[in-house]
Jmol script that loads the backbone (N, CA, C; Angstrom):
load data "model"
ATOM      1  N   MET A   1     102.608 108.979 154.447  1.00  0.00           N
ATOM      2  CA  MET A   1     101.349 109.028 154.761  1.00  0.00           C
ATOM      3  C   MET A   1     100.630 108.010 153.870  1.00  0.00           C
ATOM      4  N   SER A   2      99.881 107.036 154.358  1.00  0.00           N
ATOM      5  CA  SER A   2      99.215 106.105 153.130  1.00  0.00           C
ATOM      6  C   SER A   2      97.963 106.703 153.016  1.00  0.00           C
ATOM      7  N   LEU A   3      97.307 106.090 152.092  1.00  0.00           N
ATOM      8  CA  LEU A   3      95.824 106.325 151.504  1.00  0.00           C
ATOM      9  C   LEU A   3      94.971 106.236 152.656  1.00  0.00           C
ATOM     10  N   SER A   4      95.151 105.252 153.387  1.00  0.00           N
ATOM     11  CA  SER A   4      94.303 105.130 154.552  1.00  0.00           C
ATOM     12  C   SER A   4      94.261 106.248 155.484  1.00  0.00           C
ATOM     13  N   ASP A   5      95.580 106.801 155.656  1.00  0.00           N
ATOM     14  CA  ASP A   5      95.641 107.916 156.566  1.00  0.00           C
ATOM     15  C   ASP A   5      95.123 109.095 155.984  1.00  0.00           C
ATOM     16  N   VAL A   6      95.049 109.363 154.594  1.00  0.00           N
ATOM     17  CA  VAL A   6      94.569 110.639 154.316  1.00  0.00           C
ATOM     18  C   VAL A   6      92.875 110.447 154.151  1.00  0.00           C
ATOM     19  N   ILE A   7      92.485 109.097 154.025  1.00  0.00           N
ATOM     20  CA  ILE A   7      90.849 109.117 153.941  1.00  0.00           C
ATOM     21  C   ILE A   7      90.502 109.485 155.385  1.00  0.00           C
ATOM     22  N   ALA A   8      91.306 108.770 156.623  1.00  0.00           N
ATOM     23  CA  ALA A   8      90.787 109.115 157.877  1.00  0.00           C
ATOM     24  C   ALA A   8      90.643 110.746 158.179  1.00  0.00           C
ATOM     25  N   ILE A   9      91.910 111.444 157.908  1.00  0.00           N
ATOM     26  CA  ILE A   9      92.053 112.775 157.973  1.00  0.00           C
ATOM     27  C   ILE A   9      90.933 113.565 157.240  1.00  0.00           C
ATOM     28  N   MET A  10      90.677 112.952 156.026  1.00  0.00           N
ATOM     29  CA  MET A  10      89.617 113.780 155.341  1.00  0.00           C
ATOM     30  C   MET A  10      87.905 113.344 156.008  1.00  0.00           C
ATOM     31  N   THR A  11      88.133 112.285 156.485  1.00  0.00           N
ATOM     32  CA  THR A  11      86.788 112.045 157.145  1.00  0.00           C
ATOM     33  C   THR A  11      86.660 112.835 158.561  1.00  0.00           C
ATOM     34  N   ALA A  12      87.477 113.040 159.194  1.00  0.00           N
ATOM     35  CA  ALA A  12      87.469 113.646 160.403  1.00  0.00           C
ATOM     36  C   ALA A  12      87.155 115.208 160.146  1.00  0.00           C
ATOM     37  N   CYS A  13      87.520 115.635 158.811  1.00  0.00           N
ATOM     38  CA  CYS A  13      87.067 117.121 158.529  1.00  0.00           C
ATOM     39  C   CYS A  13      86.162 117.221 157.834  1.00  0.00           C
ATOM     40  N   ASN A  14      85.181 116.267 157.853  1.00  0.00           N
ATOM     41  CA  ASN A  14      83.931 116.060 156.980  1.00  0.00           C
ATOM     42  C   ASN A  14      84.120 116.124 155.598  1.00  0.00           C
ATOM     43  N   ALA A  15      85.208 115.825 155.068  1.00  0.00           N
ATOM     44  CA  ALA A  15      85.552 115.772 153.681  1.00  0.00           C
ATOM     45  C   ALA A  15      85.441 114.419 153.119  1.00  0.00           C
ATOM     46  N   SER A  16      84.751 114.384 151.824  1.00  0.00           N
ATOM     47  CA  SER A  16      84.645 112.990 151.295  1.00  0.00           C
ATOM     48  C   SER A  16      85.910 112.866 150.111  1.00  0.00           C
ATOM     49  N   PRO A  17      86.594 111.990 150.224  1.00  0.00           N
ATOM     50  CA  PRO A  17      87.572 111.657 149.390  1.00  0.00           C
ATOM     51  C   PRO A  17      87.324 111.559 147.668  1.00  0.00           C
ATOM     52  N   ARG A  18      87.769 112.292 146.864  1.00  0.00           N
ATOM     53  CA  ARG A  18      87.279 111.939 145.516  1.00  0.00           C
ATOM     54  C   ARG A  18      88.511 111.107 144.652  1.00  0.00           C
ATOM     55  N   ILE A  19      88.008 109.992 144.311  1.00  0.00           N
ATOM     56  CA  ILE A  19      88.790 109.075 143.858  1.00  0.00           C
ATOM     57  C   ILE A  19      88.564 109.051 142.133  1.00  0.00           C
ATOM     58  N   GLN A  20      89.576 109.657 141.385  1.00  0.00           N
ATOM     59  CA  GLN A  20      89.241 109.923 140.038  1.00  0.00           C
ATOM     60  C   GLN A  20      89.128 108.574 139.222  1.00  0.00           C
ATOM     61  N   ARG A  21      89.988 107.686 139.524  1.00  0.00           N
ATOM     62  CA  ARG A  21      89.838 106.463 138.727  1.00  0.00           C
ATOM     63  C   ARG A  21      90.478 105.188 139.582  1.00  0.00           C
ATOM     64  N   SER A  22      90.062 103.954 139.353  1.00  0.00           N
ATOM     65  CA  SER A  22      90.410 103.172 140.260  1.00  0.00           C
ATOM     66  C   SER A  22      92.072 102.742 139.987  1.00  0.00           C
ATOM     67  N   LEU A  23      92.753 102.119 141.026  1.00  0.00           N
ATOM     68  CA  LEU A  23      94.184 101.710 140.959  1.00  0.00           C
ATOM     69  C   LEU A  23      94.244 100.382 140.355  1.00  0.00           C
ATOM     70  N   VAL A  24      93.280  99.743 140.327  1.00  0.00           N
ATOM     71  CA  VAL A  24      93.393  98.417 139.613  1.00  0.00           C
ATOM     72  C   VAL A  24      93.065  98.478 138.159  1.00  0.00           C
ATOM     73  N   PRO A  25      94.256  98.001 137.319  1.00  0.00           N
ATOM     74  CA  PRO A  25      93.914  97.932 135.990  1.00  0.00           C
ATOM     75  C   PRO A  25      92.806  97.226 135.471  1.00  0.00           C
ATOM     76  N   MET A  26      92.216  97.828 134.517  1.00  0.00           N
ATOM     77  CA  MET A  26      91.077  97.297 133.996  1.00  0.00           C
ATOM     78  C   MET A  26      91.302  96.416 132.778  1.00  0.00           C
ATOM     79  N   ALA A  27      90.623  95.301 132.699  1.00  0.00           N
ATOM     80  CA  ALA A  27      91.140  94.369 131.257  1.00  0.00           C
ATOM     81  C   ALA A  27      90.450  95.223 130.223  1.00  0.00           C
ATOM     82  N   PRO A  28      91.159  95.319 129.186  1.00  0.00           N
ATOM     83  CA  PRO A  28      90.777  96.106 127.921  1.00  0.00           C
ATOM     84  C   PRO A  28      89.535  95.159 127.064  1.00  0.00           C
ATOM     85  N   GLU A  29      88.999  96.045 126.544  1.00  0.00           N
ATOM     86  CA  GLU A  29      87.851  95.692 125.587  1.00  0.00           C
ATOM     87  C   GLU A  29      88.140  94.444 124.908  1.00  0.00           C
ATOM     88  N   LYS A  30      87.670  93.349 124.713  1.00  0.00           N
ATOM     89  CA  LYS A  30      88.129  92.201 124.025  1.00  0.00           C
ATOM     90  C   LYS A  30      87.478  92.204 122.777  1.00  0.00           C
ATOM     91  N   THR A  31      88.372  92.906 121.662  1.00  0.00           N
ATOM     92  CA  THR A  31      88.233  92.715 120.230  1.00  0.00           C
ATOM     93  C   THR A  31      89.231  92.220 119.651  1.00  0.00           C
ATOM     94  N   TYR A  32      88.994  91.355 118.833  1.00  0.00           N
ATOM     95  CA  TYR A  32      90.030  90.595 117.952  1.00  0.00           C
ATOM     96  C   TYR A  32      90.010  91.014 116.528  1.00  0.00           C
ATOM     97  N   GLU A  33      91.233  90.746 115.875  1.00  0.00           N
ATOM     98  CA  GLU A  33      91.487  91.213 114.458  1.00  0.00           C
ATOM     99  C   GLU A  33      90.586  90.038 113.838  1.00  0.00           C
ATOM    100  N   ILE A  34      90.156  90.328 112.490  1.00  0.00           N
ATOM    101  CA  ILE A  34      89.738  89.093 111.600  1.00  0.00           C
ATOM    102  C   ILE A  34      90.321  89.027 110.286  1.00  0.00           C
ATOM    103  N   ASN A  35      90.895  87.747 110.215  1.00  0.00           N
ATOM    104  CA  ASN A  35      91.631  87.559 109.254  1.00  0.00           C
ATOM    105  C   ASN A  35      90.860  87.509 107.572  1.00  0.00           C
ATOM    106  N   GLU A  36      91.701  87.302 106.533  1.00  0.00           N
ATOM    107  CA  GLU A  36      90.690  87.034 105.378  1.00  0.00           C
ATOM    108  C   GLU A  36      89.791  85.795 105.007  1.00  0.00           C
ATOM    109  N   ASN A  37      90.117  84.952 105.860  1.00  0.00           N
ATOM    110  CA  ASN A  37      89.332  83.664 106.030  1.00  0.00           C
ATOM    111  C   ASN A  37      88.062  83.864 107.027  1.00  0.00           C
ATOM    112  N   GLY A  38      88.066  85.089 107.710  1.00  0.00           N
ATOM    113  CA  GLY A  38      87.006  85.155 108.783  1.00  0.00           C
ATOM    114  C   GLY A  38      86.978  84.545 110.220  1.00  0.00           C
ATOM    115  N   LEU A  39      88.411  84.314 110.365  1.00  0.00           N
ATOM    116  CA  LEU A  39      88.597  83.771 111.435  1.00  0.00           C
ATOM    117  C   LEU A  39      89.340  84.873 112.542  1.00  0.00           C
ATOM    118  N   THR A  40      88.972  85.016 113.687  1.00  0.00           N
ATOM    119  CA  THR A  40      89.407  85.793 114.814  1.00  0.00           C
ATOM    120  C   THR A  40      90.837  85.235 115.131  1.00  0.00           C
ATOM    121  N   TYR A  41      91.715  86.504 115.501  1.00  0.00           N
ATOM    122  CA  TYR A  41      92.871  85.830 115.959  1.00  0.00           C
ATOM    123  C   TYR A  41      93.466  87.070 116.820  1.00  0.00           C
ATOM    124  N   GLY A  42      94.211  86.596 118.056  1.00  0.00           N
ATOM    125  CA  GLY A  42      94.851  87.350 118.779  1.00  0.00           C
ATOM    126  C   GLY A  42      95.205  86.706 120.275  1.00  0.00           C
ATOM    127  N   SER A  43      95.456  87.447 121.411  1.00  0.00           N
ATOM    128  CA  SER A  43      95.817  86.654 122.480  1.00  0.00           C
ATOM    129  C   SER A  43      94.682  86.687 123.261  1.00  0.00           C
ATOM    130  N   ASP A  44      94.623  85.384 124.102  1.00  0.00           N
ATOM    131  CA  ASP A  44      93.296  85.220 124.974  1.00  0.00           C
ATOM    132  C   ASP A  44      93.651  85.409 126.418  1.00  0.00           C
ATOM    133  N   PHE A  45      94.546  86.152 126.629  1.00  0.00           N
ATOM    134  CA  PHE A  45      94.806  86.565 128.042  1.00  0.00           C
ATOM    135  C   PHE A  45      93.539  86.650 128.806  1.00  0.00           C
ATOM    136  N   TYR A  46      92.835  87.893 128.363  1.00  0.00           N
ATOM    137  CA  TYR A  46      91.631  88.399 129.033  1.00  0.00           C
ATOM    138  C   TYR A  46      90.244  87.673 128.741  1.00  0.00           C
ATOM    139  N   ALA A  47      90.404  86.452 127.801  1.00  0.00           N
ATOM    140  CA  ALA A  47      89.303  85.781 127.791  1.00  0.00           C
ATOM    141  C   ALA A  47      88.922  85.126 129.028  1.00  0.00           C
ATOM    142  N   GLU A  48      87.273  85.334 129.189  1.00  0.00           N
ATOM    143  CA  GLU A  48      87.047  84.502 130.779  1.00  0.00           C
ATOM    144  C   GLU A  48      86.458  83.172 130.385  1.00  0.00           C
ATOM    145  N   SER A  49      86.212  82.805 128.931  1.00  0.00           N
ATOM    146  CA  SER A  49      85.672  81.410 128.726  1.00  0.00           C
ATOM    147  C   SER A  49      86.082  81.004 127.408  1.00  0.00           C
ATOM    148  N   LEU A  50      85.995  79.993 127.079  1.00  0.00           N
ATOM    149  CA  LEU A  50      86.530  79.499 125.725  1.00  0.00           C
ATOM    150  C   LEU A  50      85.451  80.344 124.671  1.00  0.00           C
ATOM    151  N   GLU A  51      84.244  80.601 124.928  1.00  0.00           N
ATOM    152  CA  GLU A  51      83.689  81.107 123.924  1.00  0.00           C
ATOM    153  C   GLU A  51      84.189  82.746 123.791  1.00  0.00           C
ATOM    154  N   ASP A  52      84.872  83.248 124.643  1.00  0.00           N
ATOM    155  CA  ASP A  52      85.596  84.299 124.607  1.00  0.00           C
ATOM    156  C   ASP A  52      86.903  84.490 123.671  1.00  0.00           C
ATOM    157  N   SER A  53      87.503  83.328 123.848  1.00  0.00           N
ATOM    158  CA  SER A  53      88.791  83.291 123.085  1.00  0.00           C
ATOM    159  C   SER A  53      88.689  83.334 121.585  1.00  0.00           C
ATOM    160  N   PRO A  54      89.603  83.927 120.731  1.00  0.00           N
ATOM    161  CA  PRO A  54      89.666  84.060 119.307  1.00  0.00           C
ATOM    162  C   PRO A  54      89.856  82.636 118.535  1.00  0.00           C
ATOM    163  N   ASP A  55      89.440  82.544 117.654  1.00  0.00           N
ATOM    164  CA  ASP A  55      89.815  81.217 116.629  1.00  0.00           C
ATOM    165  C   ASP A  55      91.066  80.706 116.674  1.00  0.00           C
ATOM    166  N   LEU A  56      91.923  81.804 116.514  1.00  0.00           N
ATOM    167  CA  LEU A  56      93.399  81.808 116.689  1.00  0.00           C
ATOM    168  C   LEU A  56      94.110  82.246 117.765  1.00  0.00           C
ATOM    169  N   VAL A  57      94.867  81.458 118.789  1.00  0.00           N
ATOM    170  CA  VAL A  57      95.332  82.087 119.824  1.00  0.00           C
ATOM    171  C   VAL A  57      96.865  82.265 119.569  1.00  0.00           C
ATOM    172  N   ARG A  58      97.257  83.373 120.045  1.00  0.00           N
ATOM    173  CA  ARG A  58      98.756  83.760 119.764  1.00  0.00           C
ATOM    174  C   ARG A  58      99.578  82.986 120.657  1.00  0.00           C
ATOM    175  N   VAL A  59     100.548  82.471 120.264  1.00  0.00           N
ATOM    176  CA  VAL A  59     101.816  81.793 121.020  1.00  0.00           C
ATOM    177  C   VAL A  59     102.938  81.805 120.231  1.00  0.00           C
ATOM    178  N   ILE A  60     103.955  81.289 121.282  1.00  0.00           N
ATOM    179  CA  ILE A  60     105.489  81.445 120.806  1.00  0.00           C
ATOM    180  C   ILE A  60     105.894  79.887 120.538  1.00  0.00           C
ATOM    181  N   GLY A  61     105.985  79.385 119.308  1.00  0.00           N
ATOM    182  CA  GLY A  61     106.344  78.232 118.807  1.00  0.00           C
ATOM    183  C   GLY A  61     107.582  77.571 119.725  1.00  0.00           C
ATOM    184  N   LYS A  62     107.781  76.043 119.188  1.00  0.00           N
ATOM    185  CA  LYS A  62     108.961  75.427 119.960  1.00  0.00           C
ATOM    186  C   LYS A  62     110.128  76.332 119.439  1.00  0.00           C
ATOM    187  N   ASN A  63     110.395  76.621 118.264  1.00  0.00           N
ATOM    188  CA  ASN A  63     111.796  77.361 117.438  1.00  0.00           C
ATOM    189  C   ASN A  63     111.610  79.035 117.904  1.00  0.00           C
ATOM    190  N   GLY A  64     110.566  79.107 118.758  1.00  0.00           N
ATOM    191  CA  GLY A  64     110.742  80.785 118.938  1.00  0.00           C
ATOM    192  C   GLY A  64     109.845  81.795 117.915  1.00  0.00           C
ATOM    193  N   VAL A  65     109.258  80.903 117.083  1.00  0.00           N
ATOM    194  CA  VAL A  65     108.502  81.653 116.162  1.00  0.00           C
ATOM    195  C   VAL A  65     107.125  82.244 116.488  1.00  0.00           C
ATOM    196  N   GLU A  66     106.797  83.284 116.578  1.00  0.00           N
ATOM    197  CA  GLU A  66     105.384  83.687 116.990  1.00  0.00           C
ATOM    198  C   GLU A  66     104.428  83.401 115.701  1.00  0.00           C
ATOM    199  N   GLY A  67     103.223  83.310 116.346  1.00  0.00           N
ATOM    200  CA  GLY A  67     102.314  82.663 115.493  1.00  0.00           C
ATOM    201  C   GLY A  67     100.941  82.291 115.993  1.00  0.00           C
ATOM    202  N   TYR A  68     100.188  81.391 115.728  1.00  0.00           N
ATOM    203  CA  TYR A  68      98.693  81.408 116.094  1.00  0.00           C
ATOM    204  C   TYR A  68      98.492  79.966 116.351  1.00  0.00           C
ATOM    205  N   VAL A  69      97.664  79.108 117.072  1.00  0.00           N
ATOM    206  CA  VAL A  69      97.327  77.644 117.208  1.00  0.00           C
ATOM    207  C   VAL A  69      95.734  77.932 117.391  1.00  0.00           C
ATOM    208  N   TYR A  70      95.086  77.065 116.450  1.00  0.00           N
ATOM    209  CA  TYR A  70      93.732  76.972 116.450  1.00  0.00           C
ATOM    210  C   TYR A  70      93.152  76.844 118.114  1.00  0.00           C
ATOM    211  N   SER A  71      92.457  77.569 118.522  1.00  0.00           N
ATOM    212  CA  SER A  71      92.103  77.327 119.945  1.00  0.00           C
ATOM    213  C   SER A  71      91.012  76.076 120.211  1.00  0.00           C
ATOM    214  N   LYS A  72      90.654  75.500 119.134  1.00  0.00           N
ATOM    215  CA  LYS A  72      90.236  74.184 119.469  1.00  0.00           C
ATOM    216  C   LYS A  72      91.185  72.818 119.830  1.00  0.00           C
ATOM    217  N   ASP A  73      92.564  73.515 119.273  1.00  0.00           N
ATOM    218  CA  ASP A  73      93.475  72.358 119.239  1.00  0.00           C
ATOM    219  C   ASP A  73      94.004  72.340 120.542  1.00  0.00           C
ATOM    220  N   ILE A  74      94.197  73.229 121.438  1.00  0.00           N
ATOM    221  CA  ILE A  74      94.610  73.763 122.637  1.00  0.00           C
ATOM    222  C   ILE A  74      93.682  73.616 123.553  1.00  0.00           C
ATOM    223  N   ASN A  75      92.265  73.572 123.399  1.00  0.00           N
ATOM    224  CA  ASN A  75      91.139  73.510 124.390  1.00  0.00           C
ATOM    225  C   ASN A  75      90.315  72.364 124.048  1.00  0.00           C
ATOM    226  N   LEU A  76      90.572  71.131 124.645  1.00  0.00           N
ATOM    227  CA  LEU A  76      89.737  70.222 124.367  1.00  0.00           C
ATOM    228  C   LEU A  76      88.478  70.377 124.692  1.00  0.00           C
ATOM    229  N   GLU A  77      87.481  69.891 123.979  1.00  0.00           N
ATOM    230  CA  GLU A  77      86.150  69.936 124.215  1.00  0.00           C
ATOM    231  C   GLU A  77      85.635  68.382 124.803  1.00  0.00           C
ATOM    232  N   LEU A  78      85.802  68.236 126.150  1.00  0.00           N
ATOM    233  CA  LEU A  78      85.127  67.036 126.545  1.00  0.00           C
ATOM    234  C   LEU A  78      83.763  67.046 127.051  1.00  0.00           C
ATOM    235  N   ASN A  79      82.900  66.460 126.601  1.00  0.00           N
ATOM    236  CA  ASN A  79      81.412  66.735 126.774  1.00  0.00           C
ATOM    237  C   ASN A  79      80.772  65.572 127.784  1.00  0.00           C
ATOM    238  N   THR A  80      81.446  64.436 127.501  1.00  0.00           N
ATOM    239  CA  THR A  80      80.687  63.283 128.346  1.00  0.00           C
ATOM    240  C   THR A  80      81.707  62.746 129.195  1.00  0.00           C
ATOM    241  N   LEU A  81      81.333  62.125 130.204  1.00  0.00           N
ATOM    242  CA  LEU A  81      81.977  61.413 131.326  1.00  0.00           C
ATOM    243  C   LEU A  81      83.115  60.380 130.568  1.00  0.00           C
ATOM    244  N   ASP A  82      82.359  59.635 129.647  1.00  0.00           N
ATOM    245  CA  ASP A  82      83.245  58.671 128.774  1.00  0.00           C
ATOM    246  C   ASP A  82      84.438  59.443 128.148  1.00  0.00           C
ATOM    247  N   GLU A  83      84.288  60.603 127.437  1.00  0.00           N
ATOM    248  CA  GLU A  83      85.246  61.115 126.849  1.00  0.00           C
ATOM    249  C   GLU A  83      86.047  61.564 127.871  1.00  0.00           C
ATOM    250  N   VAL A  84      85.950  62.256 129.072  1.00  0.00           N
ATOM    251  CA  VAL A  84      86.797  62.737 130.136  1.00  0.00           C
ATOM    252  C   VAL A  84      87.745  61.469 130.325  1.00  0.00           C
ATOM    253  N   LEU A  85      87.079  60.478 130.547  1.00  0.00           N
ATOM    254  CA  LEU A  85      87.748  59.183 131.226  1.00  0.00           C
ATOM    255  C   LEU A  85      88.591  58.553 130.211  1.00  0.00           C
ATOM    256  N   ASP A  86      88.239  58.702 128.793  1.00  0.00           N
ATOM    257  CA  ASP A  86      89.254  58.216 127.656  1.00  0.00           C
ATOM    258  C   ASP A  86      90.317  58.974 127.481  1.00  0.00           C
ATOM    259  N   TYR A  87      90.246  60.509 127.702  1.00  0.00           N
ATOM    260  CA  TYR A  87      91.125  61.181 127.526  1.00  0.00           C
ATOM    261  C   TYR A  87      92.280  61.000 128.715  1.00  0.00           C
ATOM    262  N   ILE A  88      91.722  60.772 129.907  1.00  0.00           N
ATOM    263  CA  ILE A  88      92.715  60.451 131.397  1.00  0.00           C
ATOM    264  C   ILE A  88      93.403  59.074 130.989  1.00  0.00           C
ATOM    265  N   ASN A  89      92.657  58.231 130.423  1.00  0.00           N
ATOM    266  CA  ASN A  89      93.371  56.716 130.190  1.00  0.00           C
ATOM    267  C   ASN A  89      94.110  56.841 129.145  1.00  0.00           C
ATOM    268  N   SER A  90      94.228  57.884 128.408  1.00  0.00           N
ATOM    269  CA  SER A  90      95.095  57.633 127.123  1.00  0.00           C
ATOM    270  C   SER A  90      96.539  57.754 127.395  1.00  0.00           C
ATOM    271  N   GLY A  91      96.918  58.471 128.402  1.00  0.00           N
ATOM    272  CA  GLY A  91      98.127  58.647 128.948  1.00  0.00           C
ATOM    273  C   GLY A  91      99.083  59.394 127.996  1.00  0.00           C
ATOM    274  N   GLN A  92      98.539  59.921 127.065  1.00  0.00           N
ATOM    275  CA  GLN A  92      99.342  60.796 126.228  1.00  0.00           C
ATOM    276  C   GLN A  92     100.021  62.130 126.989  1.00  0.00           C
ATOM    277  N   PRO A  93     101.382  61.923 126.860  1.00  0.00           N
ATOM    278  CA  PRO A  93     102.284  62.832 127.553  1.00  0.00           C
ATOM    279  C   PRO A  93     102.472  64.150 126.960  1.00  0.00           C
ATOM    280  N   GLU A  94     102.067  64.513 125.675  1.00  0.00           N
ATOM    281  CA  GLU A  94     102.126  65.474 125.155  1.00  0.00           C
ATOM    282  C   GLU A  94     101.550  65.528 123.646  1.00  0.00           C
ATOM    283  N   PHE A  95     101.264  66.869 123.341  1.00  0.00           N
ATOM    284  CA  PHE A  95     100.558  67.216 122.033  1.00  0.00           C
ATOM    285  C   PHE A  95     101.434  68.157 121.224  1.00  0.00           C
ATOM    286  N   ILE A  96     101.570  67.862 120.204  1.00  0.00           N
ATOM    287  CA  ILE A  96     102.174  68.983 119.467  1.00  0.00           C
ATOM    288  C   ILE A  96     101.350  69.365 118.202  1.00  0.00           C
ATOM    289  N   VAL A  97     100.966  70.608 117.876  1.00  0.00           N
ATOM    290  CA  VAL A  97     100.074  71.202 117.197  1.00  0.00           C
ATOM    291  C   VAL A  97     101.102  72.298 116.330  1.00  0.00           C
ATOM    292  N   PRO A  98     100.324  72.425 115.102  1.00  0.00           N
ATOM    293  CA  PRO A  98     101.182  73.423 114.313  1.00  0.00           C
ATOM    294  C   PRO A  98     100.725  74.848 114.666  1.00  0.00           C
ATOM    295  N   VAL A  99     101.721  75.866 114.403  1.00  0.00           N
ATOM    296  CA  VAL A  99     101.594  77.247 114.646  1.00  0.00           C
ATOM    297  C   VAL A  99     101.427  77.850 113.379  1.00  0.00           C
ATOM    298  N   TYR A 100     100.570  78.788 113.103  1.00  0.00           N
ATOM    299  CA  TYR A 100     100.182  79.064 112.015  1.00  0.00           C
ATOM    300  C   TYR A 100     100.310  80.571 111.685  1.00  0.00           C
ATOM    301  N   ALA A 101     100.550  81.303 110.571  1.00  0.00           N
ATOM    302  CA  ALA A 101     100.369  82.725 110.383  1.00  0.00           C
ATOM    303  C   ALA A 101      99.023  82.910 110.787  1.00  0.00           C
ATOM    304  N   GLU A 102      98.752  84.385 110.700  1.00  0.00           N
ATOM    305  CA  GLU A 102      97.415  84.946 111.050  1.00  0.00           C
ATOM    306  C   GLU A 102      96.423  84.369 110.208  1.00  0.00           C
ATOM    307  N   ASP A 103      96.886  83.720 108.705  1.00  0.00           N
ATOM    308  CA  ASP A 103      95.736  83.334 107.989  1.00  0.00           C
ATOM    309  C   ASP A 103      95.256  82.245 108.359  1.00  0.00           C
ATOM    310  N   GLY A 104      95.709  81.465 109.511  1.00  0.00           N
ATOM    311  CA  GLY A 104      95.324  80.048 109.591  1.00  0.00           C
ATOM    312  C   GLY A 104      95.481  78.938 109.014  1.00  0.00           C
ATOM    313  N   ILE A 105      96.491  79.500 107.613  1.00  0.00           N
ATOM    314  CA  ILE A 105      96.845  78.217 106.767  1.00  0.00           C
ATOM    315  C   ILE A 105      98.342  78.127 106.622  1.00  0.00           C
ATOM    316  N   GLU A 106      99.216  79.064 106.541  1.00  0.00           N
ATOM    317  CA  GLU A 106     100.899  78.668 106.427  1.00  0.00           C
ATOM    318  C   GLU A 106     101.142  78.368 107.816  1.00  0.00           C
ATOM    319  N   VAL A 107     101.759  77.065 107.817  1.00  0.00           N
ATOM    320  CA  VAL A 107     102.521  76.722 109.007  1.00  0.00           C
ATOM    321  C   VAL A 107     103.757  77.417 109.267  1.00  0.00           C
ATOM    322  N   LEU A 108     104.136  77.810 110.342  1.00  0.00           N
ATOM    323  CA  LEU A 108     105.409  78.371 110.822  1.00  0.00           C
ATOM    324  C   LEU A 108     106.160  77.833 111.546  1.00  0.00           C
ATOM    325  N   ASP A 109     105.654  76.822 112.420  1.00  0.00           N
ATOM    326  CA  ASP A 109     106.296  76.489 113.392  1.00  0.00           C
ATOM    327  C   ASP A 109     105.814  75.199 114.265  1.00  0.00           C
ATOM    328  N   THR A 110     105.887  74.644 115.442  1.00  0.00           N
ATOM    329  CA  THR A 110     105.006  73.766 116.103  1.00  0.00           C
ATOM    330  C   THR A 110     104.914  74.248 117.437  1.00  0.00           C
ATOM    331  N   PHE A 111     103.867  73.752 118.249  1.00  0.00           N
ATOM    332  CA  PHE A 111     103.927  74.148 119.701  1.00  0.00           C
ATOM    333  C   PHE A 111     103.504  72.880 120.465  1.00  0.00           C
ATOM    334  N   GLU A 112     104.255  72.929 121.505  1.00  0.00           N
ATOM    335  CA  GLU A 112     104.385  71.353 122.259  1.00  0.00           C
ATOM    336  C   GLU A 112     103.266  71.727 123.721  1.00  0.00           C
ATOM    337  N   ILE A 113     102.469  70.910 123.795  1.00  0.00           N
ATOM    338  CA  ILE A 113     101.730  70.914 125.370  1.00  0.00           C
ATOM    339  C   ILE A 113     102.242  69.897 125.944  1.00  0.00           C
ATOM    340  N   ILE A 114     103.012  69.783 126.969  1.00  0.00           N
ATOM    341  CA  ILE A 114     103.418  68.534 127.768  1.00  0.00           C
ATOM    342  C   ILE A 114     102.961  68.375 129.043  1.00  0.00           C
ATOM    343  N   THR A 115     102.466  67.258 129.312  1.00  0.00           N
ATOM    344  CA  THR A 115     101.892  67.224 130.597  1.00  0.00           C
ATOM    345  C   THR A 115     103.140  66.537 131.580  1.00  0.00           C
ATOM    346  N   GLU A 116     103.045  67.203 132.844  1.00  0.00           N
ATOM    347  CA  GLU A 116     104.129  66.286 133.605  1.00  0.00           C
ATOM    348  C   GLU A 116     103.221  65.312 134.635  1.00  0.00           C
ATOM    349  N   ASP A 117     104.174  64.288 134.949  1.00  0.00           N
ATOM    350  CA  ASP A 117     103.477  63.295 135.908  1.00  0.00           C
ATOM    351  C   ASP A 117     103.424  63.843 137.325  1.00  0.00           C
TER     352      ASP A 117
END
end "model"
wireframe off; spacefill off
backbone 0.3
color backbone group
């Protein structure tokens, strides 16, 4: 018997279904750890915008080392049409950025962002 069948039976009996909690998982509260340098760090999985992202975003580097990249290094801020056109016309097929420890200083690995044609 499906949930809709149960609700239909309860409605026919003038009973109202009580749903204790949603079946849809809720996003957890977006709180990030803060390192000794005052930078936030963690996953940006639930970030709804760049402003919601931590300063250091969790990644797995090219050699399998877990660490963090600066959000500003992977989220380009292109503010004018000229900046967008320059970026598009640059033809740069890949970006390589350092992967840091949670302090944002010690380099552990590299992270590659590759664009495919």
